C-alpha positions in Angstrom: -54.9 96.4 -34.9 -51.6 95.7 -34.1 -49.4 93.7 -36.7 -48.1 90.7 -35.1 -44.8 91.2 -36.7 -43.4 94.0 -34.8 -42.8 91.1 -32.5 -40.5 89.4 -34.1 -36.8 88.5 -33.3 -34.4 86.6 -35.3 -35.1 83.1 -35.7 -34.8 81.4 -32.5 -32.5 78.2 -33.4 -28.8 78.4 -33.7 -28.8 76.3 -36.7 -31.0 79.0 -38.6 -29.2 80.0 -42.0 -31.8 82.8 -43.6 -31.1 86.5 -42.9 -33.1 87.7 -40.5 -33.7 90.7 -43.1 -35.6 87.6 -45.4 -38.6 87.8 -42.8 -38.1 91.5 -42.0 -38.8 91.9 -45.2 -41.9 90.4 -45.9 -42.9 92.4 -42.7 -42.0 95.7 -44.9 -44.1 94.3 -47.5 -47.1 93.8 -45.4 -46.9 97.0 -44.0 -46.8 98.4 -47.4 -49.7 96.9 -49.0 -47.8 94.6 -50.8 -49.1 91.0 -49.9 -48.2 88.8 -52.8 -44.5 90.0 -52.5 -45.1 89.1 -48.6 -46.3 85.7 -49.5 -43.4 84.9 -52.0 -41.0 86.2 -48.9 -42.5 84.2 -46.1 -43.2 81.0 -48.2 -39.1 81.0 -49.0 -38.3 81.4 -45.7 -40.9 78.2 -44.9 -38.9 76.4 -46.9 -35.6 76.6 -45.2 -37.2 76.4 -41.9 -38.5 72.9 -43.7 -35.1 72.0 -45.0 -33.8 72.2 -41.5 -36.4 71.1 -39.3 -37.3 74.2 -37.3 -40.8 73.7 -37.1 -41.2 76.8 -34.0 -39.9 79.5 -36.5 -41.9 78.1 -39.4 -45.0 77.9 -37.5 -44.2 81.5 -36.7 -43.7 82.6 -40.6 -47.1 80.2 -41.2 -48.8 82.5 -39.1 -47.5 85.7 -40.6 -48.4 83.9 -43.9 -52.0 83.4 -43.0 -52.2 87.3 -42.5 -50.6 87.9 -45.9 -53.5 85.4 -47.6 -55.9 87.0 -45.6 -55.5 90.3 -46.9 -55.7 89.0 -50.6 -58.8 87.4 -50.0 -57.7 83.8 -49.9 -59.4 82.7 -46.8 -58.8 78.8 -47.6 -54.8 79.4 -47.5 -55.6 82.2 -44.2 -56.8 79.6 -42.7 -55.0 76.2 -43.2 -51.3 78.2 -42.8 -52.7 79.3 -39.3 -54.4 75.5 -38.5 -50.8 74.2 -39.7 -49.2 77.0 -37.3 -50.8 75.8 -34.1 -50.5 72.1 -35.2 -46.2 72.7 -35.6 -46.2 74.8 -32.4 -48.5 72.7 -30.2 -47.2 69.2 -29.1 -49.0 66.9 -27.1 -51.3 69.6 -25.5 -48.2 71.9 -25.0 -46.7 75.0 -26.6 -42.7 73.7 -27.5 -41.3 77.3 -28.1 -43.7 79.7 -25.4 -41.7 82.5 -27.2 -42.6 81.8 -30.1 -45.9 80.7 -29.2 -46.7 83.8 -27.7 -46.2 85.3 -31.5 -48.5 82.6 -33.6 -51.2 83.0 -30.8 -51.0 86.5 -31.0 -51.1 86.6 -35.0 -54.4 84.2 -34.4 -55.9 86.7 -32.7 -55.5 88.8 -35.4 -56.9 86.9 -38.1 -59.7 85.8 -35.9 -59.7 90.1 -35.3 -60.2 91.0 -39.2 -63.2 87.6 -39.8 -65.0 89.4 -37.1 -65.1 87.3 -34.5 -63.7 89.2 -31.3 -64.7 87.0 -28.3 -62.4 84.2 -30.0 -59.7 87.3 -31.1 -59.4 87.8 -27.5 -59.3 84.9 -26.1 -55.9 84.2 -28.8 -54.3 87.2 -27.3 -55.2 86.7 -23.7 -53.3 83.6 -24.3 -50.2 85.5 -26.2 -50.2 87.5 -23.5 -49.9 84.8 -21.5 -47.1 83.4 -23.0 -45.2 86.7 -23.6 -45.6 87.5 -19.6 -43.8 83.6 -19.2 -41.0 85.0 -20.9 -40.8 88.2 -19.6 -40.9 90.1 -23.0 -42.5 93.8 -22.1 -42.9 94.6 -25.1 -44.8 91.7 -26.6 -47.2 91.9 -23.3 -48.0 96.0 -24.4 -48.5 94.8 -28.0 -51.1 92.1 -26.5 -52.4 94.3 -24.4 -53.4 97.3 -27.6 -54.6 93.6 -29.3 -56.9 92.6 -26.1 -58.3 96.3 -25.8 -58.9 96.6 -30.1 -60.9 93.1 -29.2 -62.8 93.9 -25.7 -63.6 97.5 -27.8 -65.4 95.3 -30.7 -67.3 93.5 -28.2 -68.3 96.8 -25.8 -66.4 96.9 -23.1 -64.5 100.0 -23.3 -64.1 100.7 -19.6 -62.1 97.7 -19.5 -60.3 98.5 -22.8 -59.1 101.7 -21.2 -58.0 100.3 -17.9 -56.2 98.2 -20.0 -54.7 100.6 -22.1 -53.7 103.1 -19.5 -51.6 100.0 -17.9 -49.7 99.2 -21.0 -49.2 103.6 -21.2 -48.2 103.0 -17.9 -45.4 100.9 -19.1 -44.7 102.1 -22.5 -43.6 105.5 -21.2 -40.8 104.1 -19.5 -39.6 102.8 -22.8 -37.8 105.2 -25.7 -40.2 106.6 -28.2 -41.1 103.9 -30.5 -43.6 102.9 -33.0 -45.4 100.3 -30.2 -45.6 103.7 -27.9 -47.3 105.6 -31.0 -50.0 102.4 -31.3 -50.3 102.7 -27.4 -51.3 106.3 -27.4 -53.6 106.2 -30.3 -55.3 103.3 -29.0 -55.6 104.6 -25.6 -56.9 107.8 -27.1 -59.6 106.6 -29.3 -61.0 104.8 -26.5 -61.3 108.3 -24.6 -63.1 109.7 -27.5 -65.2 106.9 -27.5 -66.1 107.3 -23.8 -66.1 110.7 -23.9 -63.1 112.2 -22.3 -62.2 114.1 -25.3 -59.7 116.7 -23.6 -57.5 113.5 -22.2 -58.1 112.0 -25.7 -56.8 115.3 -27.7 -54.0 115.0 -25.3 -53.0 111.7 -26.0 -53.2 111.9 -29.7 -51.4 115.1 -30.2 -48.5 113.0 -28.0 -48.6 110.1 -30.0 -48.7 112.3 -33.2 -45.5 114.1 -32.0 -43.5 110.9 -32.0 -44.2 110.2 -35.2 -43.1 113.6 -36.3 -40.0 112.7 -34.4 -39.5 109.4 -35.7 -40.3 110.2 -39.2 -43.4 107.2 -39.2 -45.3 109.6 -41.8 -47.9 106.1 -42.4 -48.4 106.1 -38.4 -49.0 109.7 -38.4 -51.4 109.6 -41.2 -53.5 107.2 -38.9 -53.3 109.1 -36.3 -54.5 112.7 -38.1 -57.3 110.4 -39.8 -58.4 109.7 -35.5 -57.8 113.5 -34.6 -61.0 114.5 -37.2 -63.1 111.4 -35.6 -62.5 113.6 -32.6 -63.1 116.7 -33.3 -66.2 115.9 -35.6 -67.3 114.2 -32.1 -66.8 117.5 -30.6 -68.6 118.9 -33.2 -65.6 121.1 -34.6 -66.6 120.3 -38.3 -64.6 122.2 -40.0 -61.4 121.5 -37.9 -62.3 117.4 -38.8 -62.6 118.1 -42.4 -59.3 119.6 -42.5 -57.6 116.3 -40.5 -59.4 114.2 -42.9 -58.0 116.1 -45.6 -54.2 115.9 -44.2 -55.1 111.9 -43.6 -56.1 111.6 -47.6 -53.0 112.0 -49.3 -52.0 109.9 -51.7 -49.2 107.8 -49.7 -52.1 107.5 -47.2 -52.3 103.7 -45.7 -56.0 105.6 -44.5 -56.6 107.1 -47.5 -60.0 105.7 -48.6 -61.3 105.6 -45.3 -60.2 109.7 -45.1 -62.1 110.3 -48.6 -65.2 108.6 -47.0 -65.4 110.7 -43.8 -64.7 113.6 -46.0 -67.3 112.7 -48.3 -69.8 112.3 -45.0 -68.8 115.5 -43.7 -69.2 117.6 -46.5 -72.4 116.0 -47.5 -73.6 116.6 -43.8 -72.2 120.7 -44.4 -73.8 120.9 -47.6 -70.6 121.5 -49.2 -71.4 119.7 -52.7 -69.1 121.4 -54.5 -66.1 119.0 -54.4 -68.6 115.6 -54.3 -67.9 114.7 -58.0 -64.5 115.1 -57.6 -64.2 113.1 -54.2 -66.7 110.7 -55.8 -64.1 109.5 -58.2 -61.6 109.4 -56.2 -63.7 106.9 -53.9 -64.9 104.9 -56.8 -61.1 104.2 -57.9 -59.7 103.4 -54.3 -62.2 101.0 -54.1 -62.1 99.7 -57.3 -58.0 98.8 -56.5 -58.4 98.1 -52.8 -57.5 94.5 -51.6 -60.5 92.4 -50.2 -61.1 93.2 -46.7 -63.1 94.8 -43.9 -61.9 97.8 -44.7 -63.2 97.9 -48.0 -66.3 96.6 -47.0 -67.3 98.9 -44.5 -66.2 101.4 -46.9 -68.8 100.1 -49.2 -71.5 100.2 -47.2 -70.7 104.4 -45.8 -70.5 105.5 -48.7 -73.9 103.6 -49.5 -75.3 105.6 -46.7 -73.8 108.7 -47.8 -75.6 108.7 -51.4 -78.5 107.5 -50.1 -78.7 111.0 -48.0 -77.8 113.0 -50.9 -80.0 111.7 -53.1 -83.3 111.7 -50.7 -82.5 114.8 -49.7 -82.9 115.6 -52.9 -79.3 117.3 -54.1 -79.6 116.3 -57.9 -76.6 118.0 -58.7 -74.3 115.2 -57.7 -74.4 112.9 -60.9 -73.0 110.2 -59.1 -75.8 109.6 -56.2 -78.5 107.2 -57.2 -80.2 104.8 -55.2 -79.2 102.0 -57.6 -75.9 103.0 -56.8 -76.2 102.9 -53.4 -78.1 99.4 -53.4 -75.0 98.1 -55.5 -72.4 98.8 -53.2 -74.8 97.3 -50.3 -74.7 93.8 -52.3 -71.4 93.9 -53.2 -70.2 94.6 -49.6 -72.6 91.6 -48.3 -70.9 89.6 -51.3 -67.1 90.3 -50.3 -68.1 90.3 -46.4 -69.6 86.3 -47.0 -66.3 85.7 -49.0 -64.4 86.9 -46.2 -66.4 84.9 -43.1 -67.3 88.2 -41.7 -71.1 87.6 -40.6 -71.0 91.4 -38.3 -70.5 93.1 -42.0 -72.8 90.9 -43.5 -75.6 91.8 -41.4 -74.6 95.3 -41.6 -75.0 95.1 -45.5 -78.0 93.5 -45.5 -79.8 95.7 -42.3 -78.7 98.8 -44.7 -80.1 97.7 -47.9 -83.2 96.7 -46.3 -83.5 100.2 -44.9 -82.6 101.5 -48.4 -86.1 99.5 -49.5 -87.6 101.2 -46.7 -87.1 104.5 -47.4 -88.5 103.5 -51.1 -91.3 102.5 -49.6 -90.5 98.8 -51.2 -91.6 97.0 -47.9 -92.0 92.9 -49.3 -88.0 93.5 -49.9 -87.4 95.8 -47.1 -88.8 92.8 -44.6 -86.9 90.1 -46.2 -83.5 92.0 -46.1 -84.2 93.0 -42.8 -85.3 89.9 -41.1 -82.4 88.5 -42.7 -80.1 90.9 -41.2 -81.5 90.3 -37.7 -81.4 86.5 -38.2 -77.1 87.1 -39.1 -76.8 89.3 -36.3 -78.5 87.3 -33.9 -76.4 84.1 -34.9 -73.5 85.9 -33.1 -75.5 87.5 -30.4 -74.1 91.0 -32.0 -77.0 92.6 -30.2 -75.6 96.0 -30.5 -76.4 96.0 -34.3 -79.6 93.4 -34.1 -81.6 96.0 -32.0 -81.1 98.8 -35.4 -82.9 95.8 -37.4 -85.4 94.7 -34.8 -86.3 98.3 -35.0 -86.2 98.7 -38.5 -88.8 95.8 -38.7 -90.9 97.8 -36.5 -91.1 100.6 -38.6 -91.7 98.5 -41.1 -95.0 97.5 -39.9 -95.6 100.5 -38.4 -95.6 101.9 -42.0 -97.8 98.6 -43.0 -100.2 99.4 -40.5 -99.4 96.3 -38.5 -99.2 98.1 -35.1 -99.4 94.5 -33.5 -96.5 93.3 -35.6 -95.1 96.9 -35.1 -95.7 97.1 -31.1 -93.9 93.4 -30.9 -90.5 94.5 -32.5 -90.1 97.6 -31.0 -90.7 95.7 -28.0 -87.7 93.4 -28.5 -85.5 96.4 -30.0 -86.2 97.9 -26.7 -85.4 95.1 -24.9 -82.4 94.4 -26.7 -81.3 98.1 -25.8 -82.0 97.2 -22.2 -79.9 94.2 -22.1 -77.2 97.0 -23.3 -77.7 99.3 -20.7 -73.8 98.8 -19.6 -72.7 99.3 -22.6 -75.1 102.0 -24.5 -71.8 104.1 -25.1 -70.4 101.5 -27.2 -73.1 100.7 -29.6 -72.5 101.0 -33.4 -69.1 100.8 -33.9 -69.5 100.2 -37.4 -70.9 103.1 -38.7 -71.4 107.0 -36.9 -73.2 107.0 -33.7 -75.5 109.6 -32.6 -77.6 108.8 -29.4 -80.7 110.8 -30.9 -80.9 109.2 -34.2 -79.9 105.7 -33.1 -81.6 104.8 -29.6 -83.7 107.9 -28.1 -86.2 107.0 -31.5 -86.7 103.6 -30.3 -88.5 104.4 -26.5 -89.7 107.5 -27.6 -91.4 105.7 -30.7 -92.3 102.6 -28.9 -94.1 104.8 -26.2 -96.3 106.5 -29.6 -97.4 102.8 -30.3 -98.2 102.0 -27.3 -100.2 105.3 -26.3 -101.9 105.5 -29.3 -104.9 103.6 -29.0 -105.4 103.3 -25.5 -109.0 105.3 -25.1 -110.5 102.7 -27.3 -109.5 99.1 -25.5 -110.8 97.7 -22.2 -109.6 99.5 -18.7 -107.2 96.3 -18.1 -105.6 96.6 -21.8 -105.2 100.1 -20.9 -102.9 99.5 -17.6 -100.8 96.9 -19.2 -99.7 99.6 -21.8 -99.8 102.6 -19.6 -97.3 100.3 -17.0 -95.0 99.6 -20.2 -95.0 103.4 -21.3 -94.4 104.2 -18.0 -91.2 101.6 -18.0 -90.3 102.8 -21.6 -89.8 106.6 -20.7 -88.3 105.7 -17.3 -85.7 103.6 -19.0 -85.2 106.6 -21.7 -84.3 108.8 -19.1 -81.4 106.4 -17.9 -80.6 105.9 -21.4 -79.7 109.8 -21.7 -78.2 110.0 -18.3 -75.6 107.2 -18.9 -74.8 108.4 -22.6 -74.4 112.0 -20.7 -72.1 110.5 -18.6 -70.5 107.8 -21.2 -70.9 105.3 -18.8 -73.6 103.8 -17.0 -73.7 102.4 -13.6 -77.0 103.0 -12.5 -78.3 100.5 -10.1 -82.4 101.0 -10.3 -85.6 99.2 -9.3 -89.1 99.3 -10.2 -90.6 101.3 -7.4 -94.1 102.7 -6.6 -95.3 106.1 -5.5 -97.6 104.4 -2.5 -94.3 103.1 -1.0 -92.6 106.2 -1.0 -95.1 108.9 -0.2 -99.3 108.5 -0.1 -99.7 111.9 -0.7 -97.4 112.9 -3.6 -98.3 111.9 -7.6 -96.0 111.1 -10.6 -96.3 113.4 -13.8 -94.5 112.2 -16.7 -94.8 114.3 -19.9 -94.4 113.0 -22.9 -93.2 114.6 -26.2 -94.3 113.3 -29.1 -94.1 114.3 -33.1 -97.7 115.2 -33.1 -99.0 115.6 -29.4 -97.9 116.1 -25.6 -99.0 112.5 -24.0 -98.8 112.8 -19.7 -99.5 109.5 -17.8 -100.4 110.4 -14.3 -99.4 107.6 -10.8 -101.6 108.4 -8.3 -101.0 106.3 -4.5 -103.1 103.5 -4.7 -104.6 104.1 -8.0 -104.8 102.8 -11.8 -102.7 105.0 -13.9 -104.2 107.8 -15.5 -103.7 109.1 -19.2 -104.2 112.3 -21.2 -103.2 113.9 -24.7 -102.7 116.8 -26.2 -102.4 117.2 -29.8 -99.7 119.6 -31.1 -97.0 119.2 -33.2 -93.4 119.2 -31.6 -92.5 122.2 -33.2 -95.5 124.3 -31.6 -94.5 122.3 -28.0 -90.9 123.0 -28.5 -91.6 127.1 -29.2 -93.8 127.4 -26.1 -91.1 125.9 -24.3 -88.3 128.3 -25.4 -91.0 131.1 -24.9 -91.8 130.6 -21.4 -87.8 129.6 -20.5 -87.3 133.6 -22.1 -90.5 134.8 -20.4 -88.8 133.9 -17.0 -86.0 137.3 -17.8 -86.7 140.3 -15.2 -87.3 142.2 -18.1 -90.3 140.0 -19.6 -93.9 141.5 -19.9 -96.4 140.2 -16.8 -99.0 139.3 -19.8 -96.9 137.4 -22.1 -95.0 135.9 -19.4 -98.6 134.4 -17.6 -100.2 133.2 -21.0 -97.4 131.1 -21.8 -97.6 130.0 -18.1 -101.0 128.6 -18.4 -101.0 127.5 -21.6 -98.7 125.1 -20.6 -100.8 124.2 -17.5 -103.4 123.8 -19.7 -101.6 120.9 -21.2 -99.8 119.0 -18.2 -101.4 119.8 -15.5 -105.1 120.9 -15.5 -106.6 117.7 -16.8 -105.4 116.0 -13.3 -106.4 118.4 -11.1 -109.7 116.7 -10.5 -107.8 113.8 -9.5 -105.3 115.9 -7.5 -107.8 117.0 -5.6 -109.6 114.2 -5.1 -106.3 112.3 -3.6 -105.6 115.0 -1.5 -102.2 115.6 -3.2 -99.3 117.9 -1.6 -96.9 117.0 -3.9 -96.1 116.8 -7.5 -93.0 114.9 -8.7 -92.1 115.5 -12.4 -90.1 113.0 -14.4 -89.5 115.5 -17.1 -89.0 114.8 -20.6 -86.5 116.7 -23.3 -87.0 120.2 -23.4 -89.6 120.4 -20.5 -86.0 120.0 -18.4 -85.7 123.8 -19.0 -89.1 125.1 -17.3 -89.6 125.7 -13.6 -93.1 124.2 -13.4 -93.4 125.7 -10.0 -93.9 128.9 -12.6 -96.4 127.2 -14.4 -100.0 129.4 -13.9 -103.8 128.3 -13.5 -104.7 131.9 -14.4 -105.3 133.1 -10.4 -102.1 131.1 -8.9 -98.7 129.9 -9.4 -98.3 125.8 -9.3 -96.0 126.3 -6.3 -98.9 128.1 -4.4 -101.0 124.8 -5.0 -98.2 121.9 -4.5 -94.7 121.4 -3.1 -92.7 120.6 -6.4 -89.9 118.2 -6.9 -88.0 116.5 -9.9 -86.9 113.2 -10.5 -84.7 112.0 -13.4 -86.6 108.5 -12.4 -88.5 107.4 -9.9 -86.8 103.7 -10.2 -83.3 106.0 -8.9 -85.3 107.1 -6.3 -84.0 106.1 -2.8 -86.5 106.2 -0.1 -85.8 108.0 3.4 -86.2 111.5 4.9 -83.9 114.0 6.5 -83.6 113.9 9.6 -83.9 117.4 11.7 -81.6 116.2 14.1 -78.7 114.9 12.2 -78.1 117.8 10.2 -74.4 118.9 9.6 -73.5 121.2 6.7 -69.7 121.2 4.6 -70.2 125.3 3.5 -67.4 125.9 0.4 -67.7 129.0 -1.9 -66.1 131.7 -3.5 -66.8 135.5 -2.7 -63.9 137.0 -4.4 -62.9 137.7 -8.3 -60.9 134.4 -9.5 -60.2 132.6 -12.9 -62.3 135.2 -15.1 -65.6 134.6 -12.9 -66.6 137.7 -11.3 -67.3 138.4 -7.2 -70.0 136.5 -5.8 -70.4 138.9 -2.6 -73.4 137.6 -1.0 -71.8 134.3 -0.8 -70.4 135.2 2.7 -73.3 135.9 3.8 -75.2 133.1 2.6 -72.7 130.9 4.4 -72.6 133.1 7.8 -76.9 132.7 7.5 -76.0 128.8 7.6 -73.6 128.9 9.7 -75.9 130.7 12.7 -78.6 127.9 12.0 -76.7 124.8 11.5 -73.4 123.1 12.6 -71.3 124.1 9.4 -67.9 123.3 8.5 -66.7 126.6 6.1 -64.3 126.4 3.1 -63.9 129.4 1.9 -62.1 131.4 -1.2 -58.3 129.7 -1.3 -59.7 126.9 1.6 -62.0 126.1 -1.4 -60.0 123.6 -3.4 -60.5 120.0 -4.7 -58.2 118.7 -2.5 -60.4 120.1 0.8 -63.2 119.2 -0.5 -61.9 115.6 -0.8 -60.6 115.3 2.9 -63.5 117.0 4.8 -66.0 114.9 2.5 -64.7 111.6 3.9 -66.1 113.4 7.4 -68.9 110.7 7.7 -71.4 113.8 9.9 -71.9 115.7 7.0 -75.3 115.4 5.5 -75.6 118.4 3.2 -72.9 120.1 1.2 -73.8 123.6 0.0 -71.5 124.8 -3.1 -71.9 128.5 -3.1 -69.7 129.3 -6.3 -70.1 129.6 -9.8 -70.8 126.8 -11.9 -72.7 125.6 -15.2 -74.9 122.4 -16.4 -74.6 121.6 -20.0 -75.8 118.9 -22.4 -72.0 117.7 -22.6 -70.8 116.5 -19.3 -67.2 117.4 -20.3 -68.3 121.4 -20.0 -70.3 121.0 -16.8 -68.6 122.5 -13.8 -68.2 124.2 -10.3 -65.6 126.8 -9.9 -63.3 126.3 -6.9 -60.3 128.7 -6.0 -57.6 127.2 -8.4 -59.2 125.0 -10.7 -62.7 124.3 -12.0 -64.3 120.9 -10.7 -65.9 119.2 -13.5 -69.2 117.0 -12.8 -66.9 113.6 -13.3 -64.8 114.3 -10.5 -67.6 115.7 -8.0 -69.5 112.4 -9.0 -66.3 110.0 -8.0 -65.5 112.5 -5.0 -69.1 111.6 -3.4 -69.5 107.5 -4.9 -66.2 107.5 -2.9 -67.3 108.5 0.0 -70.3 106.5 -0.5 -68.1 103.5 -1.2 -66.2 103.4 2.2 -69.0 102.9 4.1 -70.1 106.2 4.9 -73.9 107.6 5.2 -74.8 109.3 2.1 -75.2 112.9 1.5 -78.8 113.6 1.7 -78.3 117.0 -0.1 -76.3 118.7 -2.6 -77.0 122.5 -2.5 -75.2 124.4 -5.8 -76.5 127.7 -5.3 -75.1 129.7 -7.6 -74.7 127.4 -10.8 -76.6 127.5 -13.7 -77.6 125.6 -17.1 -75.3 127.1 -20.5 -76.9 129.7 -22.4 -78.7 128.3 -26.0 -78.2 124.8 -24.7 -81.4 123.5 -24.7 -80.6 119.9 -23.2 -78.7 121.9 -20.3 -80.8 120.9 -17.4 -80.0 116.9 -18.5 -76.9 118.1 -16.5 -78.7 118.5 -13.3 -80.4 115.1 -13.2 -77.2 113.9 -14.3 -75.7 115.1 -10.9 -78.8 114.1 -9.2 -78.4 110.3 -11.3 -74.7 109.6 -10.6 -73.1 111.8 -7.5 -74.9 109.3 -4.9 -76.7 112.3 -3.0 -80.5 111.7 -2.5 -81.1 114.9 -3.9 -80.2 118.0 -5.3 -80.9 121.6 -4.8 -79.8 123.9 -7.6 -80.4 126.7 -9.8 -81.7 126.6 -13.6 -80.3 130.5 -14.1 -78.0 132.3 -11.7 -79.9 134.9 -9.8 -79.0 137.9 -7.2 -77.2 137.6 -4.4 -79.9 138.8 -2.7 -82.5 136.6 -2.7 -80.9 134.1 -2.8 -79.8 134.5 0.2 -83.1 135.4 1.6 -83.7 131.7 0.0 -81.3 130.0 1.4 -82.1 131.9 4.6 -86.1 130.3 5.1 -85.1 127.1 3.4 -82.7 126.2 6.5 -84.7 128.2 9.0 -87.5 124.5 7.7 -85.4 121.9 7.6 -84.1 122.4 10.9 -87.6 122.5 12.1 -88.7 119.3 10.5 -89.8 120.4 7.3 -89.3 117.8 4.2 -87.4 119.5 1.2 -89.9 119.4 -0.9 -92.2 122.0 2.0 -89.1 123.5 3.0 -88.6 124.7 -1.0 -92.0 125.5 -1.5 -92.2 128.1 1.7 -88.6 129.5 1.0 -90.1 130.1 -2.8 -93.5 131.8 -1.3 -91.7 134.1 1.2 -89.6 135.3 -2.4 -93.3 135.5 -4.3 -94.8 137.2 -1.2 -91.9 139.7 -1.3 -92.4 143.1 -3.8 -89.1 142.8 -4.5 -88.6 139.3 -5.3 -92.6 138.8 -6.9 -91.1 137.9 -10.1 -90.3 134.2 -10.9 -87.1 135.3 -12.2 -85.8 135.3 -8.3 -87.7 132.4 -7.1 -88.9 129.9 -9.9 -85.2 129.1 -10.5 -84.7 126.8 -7.8 -85.5 123.6 -8.8 -85.1 120.4 -5.9 -84.4 117.2 -7.9 -84.4 113.5 -6.8 -85.5 112.9 -2.9 -88.2 115.4 -1.6 -88.9 114.2 1.6 
């Protein structure tokens, strides 16, 4: 938080006889953690202003005094001082001195922020900014924008915070290097880190760090090193993160305690236990002498969590890691949060203590503490932490075999997450956040509970639970995509299969810990479901085996055996219903690692699945936009690279591929040096293009920052591509019907890489995407595209055209192996 005294100027009245140095010396004491000395100095100044009758400056110093009292844990004095300041500066409902009033509102905002009331803090900062604007105080405006952005982050509005900080960055870049510039850049870097823009975050933080070196701002430098550590940890660069934390933990560092805590968490994660005892001793010593504030409260909470992990993982060599120690830390954290009047921290401490009792199977204590944590969170409308305690209650009731209560609380947690869908990236800023650990299990475990007793209940109850389970897994798909892009801008609405295609069935394979569940949706029929009991490790192993079997060097017997095994799990039980309904198209809403598999290559013992059905994949049926591609209106924008460029190998078949498309449909071509982002953007504004065909190297990854397409002079990242297409749509131009990415592949060794394809499909604004799971030969790609476009232009649906193209390869002696034809997948609208 930016301390208000960076905006201090000389006392505003001409009668003041107090040297400005005395006021500033209080600021120096404050910044160095000498809060009692700051109190003494500012009280001296207040007595002077009382004698001279200078109420505005008296009010200003009272607002600084409130902050010092708060840091000392003297909360009543803090509240009293800020109240007196406001009474003095506001007369008859009007601020008597706007210049000083701005500073007082800024300090009030910091006080409220430290109390955990971010909404009230934001209002105070906005008041301050108004008065700074009235006074044309550019430094004050920038400072309050930084503070407002911090409050917005705590409220979960990260994109708004980013926008505000970028405005501040533009203003501050026009000024000389200063501490204010350092703070602006650091806060912007942190927001960029949270929303997943790691490259830009690093650039901004390093720029901020360079300024601290130039200006010899040693304390600020340590704060930046701590945040560079967080950034490196977010990027999974763990040794680098540890090095930054160690640099930030030197003896004179203002963030020494936090840096030591982060070090401990990281070495625990990495199983580096040799220096643990020494580090724990250092942390306990720092805590003993640390002033009472929210930093100390959260440090105790995090230390307790780390000690719990050490103990429960069985590392007996760490002597200072008893569960009693962890419980005592959490009890102290709750007590001190209560003294500070910080209900959010109270809730976190209580909830973590409840979790500790949950892990030691002390159910009654766990229930009582978790319920108290939930009540506290709900009292301040902190849904982002309330969902965690709802989930925790669900787990406890599940452990007690009370499935009805468990489902009730899991459902409440799920509904809370749904209400937070626009802010999923902002969840849980008080602790280290991981989507895989803290969000995904809520959805998946709720589905598990809903489907456990389906075979043993009435048909009506079955449908209710199956519908809820389907909605939950659809919601998980959208939450995963939102997390992938670190933003949620998906508009969705429930849609039934019969509204789209009366000859299509939707298959939802769901991976649970002990089984695969499949929900089958048929037009105008109740939902069906079937399960196969299998440990999750066995399922993941089979998926990897099938993916590896698609390589050209694989043995046919092994390939067909694993493809048939997975067919038996996912498809075989549905065949009678699919046959009876005369289903032509199978639409898969794939869960987890199933996204990495080509469903077309599943095998029934005689035929591949593509020989029996048209196949498509949907990230979520709720994202589906009905409508078919008219063969009369097809116009293609084709771009590609044939020559070696940017360390990528040449793609000689691309020119032939594009020429074949041009021979069949009206086509504009951007080849080699003409394929630039600038040229692509310009052509996308043409409303007549219905298909965008990009034939260039590219990669899909589980990390959106590592998903890209090669253009002539730079890499086109996925967010930029999405932005180009969305911008076109916002201008009222008809949406892209089909985006073809013919030479891309999923990242090797990345089990969640295919999420990138789903993410592009969901966010780009294109109705369908034709992509490849792995890169294949130029010759087979050319043949595939030749048949695919020929069929599209004769009126076939996209799914039908893709099936015929794949069958053409399958019938060709040179391309029978699934390596050549199974890589292609159609995601989104299959009509």
